C-alpha positions, 0 to 999 in steps of 0.5 A: 463350294467351288465349282469346276468352272470356278477353279478353271477360271481361277487358274487361267487368271493365275496364268495371265498374271504370270505371263504379265509378270514375265513381260515385266521382268524382261522389260526391267532387265538391261542386259549386257550384250556380252559378258560372263555368265555370272555378270548377266545373271547378276544383272538380272537378280539385281533388277528383281530381288527387291521387287514386291509383287508376289511370285514374280521373284520366284519367276525371275529366279527360274530365269536366272537359274536357266541362264546360269545352266547355259552360260557360255552359249549364244542362246543363253537368254532364249533358254532362259525364256523358254524355261520361264514360258514353260513354268508359266504355261501350266504347271498344275502343281504349282497352281494348286499351291496354297497361299500359305505355302507360296509365301513359305517358299518366298521365305525359304529362298531367304533361309540364310536368315533364321527368322525367315525359316521361322516365319516360313515354318509358321505359315506351313504348320498353319497350313497343315492344321487347317488341311491335315492332308496338305502334302505340299506343306508337309514335305516343306516342313520337313525341308525347312527343319532339316535346314534349321537342324543343320545349323542348330546347337547340338543340344536342339538338334535331335528334337528338331530332327524327330519333328523333320522325320515325322513331317517326311513320313507324313508326306510320304503316307499322303504321296508315296510316288512323289520324290519330295517326302522321300528326299527330305525324309532321308536328309533328316535321317542322314542328319539324325545318324550324324547327331547320334554318333558313329556307332549309333549312326550306323543303325540308320544307314539302310533306312537312308539308303532305301529312301534315296533309292526310291528318290532316284527311281521316282525322279533322279533329277530331283533337288539337282540330283539330290538323291544321287548326291546324298547316296554318293555321300552315304557310300563314302561315309559308310563302312564296307560291311554296311554297303559303303563303297568309296568307288561307287561314291565317285561314280554316283557324284560323277553322274550327279554332276553330269546332270547338274555341272554347277552343284557345289556340294556334289563337287565337295563330296567328290573331292572327299571321295578322291582324297579317300582314294589318294587322288589328290589332283582330282580332289584339288580340281574339284575344290578350285572349281567350287570357288569359280562357281557364280552365286546361285539365288536358289542355293546361295546359302549352300554355295557360300558354305561349300566355298567356305569348306573348300577354302579350308580343305585347299589350305589343309591339304594343299597349303593353298590360300584362296 
């Protein structure tokens, strides 16, 4: 049996390891003295993407995200280092992750490749087989399945989503006061509603809204204000007699972008809501801003998809080729 002292020693060793990795990362990166935020973060990403040291890539990505969120300010790098030091300095939840969950997270970062999702899911399923009460694994299973279902053939989508829904429910049963399970269950519900068609999909609206309201109560900033973003999308898509409200959709998506100004999905959804109300200039502005965004290592796949959609909308509605 692991003693309390032994667990504390393990945590201290992990903190020391991460501090050393942070030092190596900073030494490895040759930062340009000036330049656009995209150039700065690209330099950091190039220096860290091929690294083989476990855990180091995730720390580097945290630095990249922090640098990008404050681009254009002279204290850009300091802000990034502060975010890293905070992450290194004692996140007990992160240190509690099993080795399988940590490895699955690395595979998820490269989710553009289907094989990486498969490997990540295999690791997580092995984890819950050994420990059925591992909340961290269950919500991640729901997250991976959601991503797989988004890109799956229609014939396979519903079966995948049933599994994703079950994983989300198991996560919620274990930790009802944490946002992750609620968020990924709502995301899987949303895809389920879409896959079942308009009329049958309406039956899922209340369940989706319930989970998203819970996410926003527990942590409105979770997943780049994902609860606000999806609730805004729900208000755009749902008819008024199921609680839909396109003006409220705009307010929710603006709130999301106030918190996370570079979220391409929120911009895309906001553009659709503006178009629905005839505000074409505002819609076009959102689409053009999506194309100006820097690549984000943690949302690279989603950004690429959103930029493709933005180009299609600019061509269709505004006859603009980008």
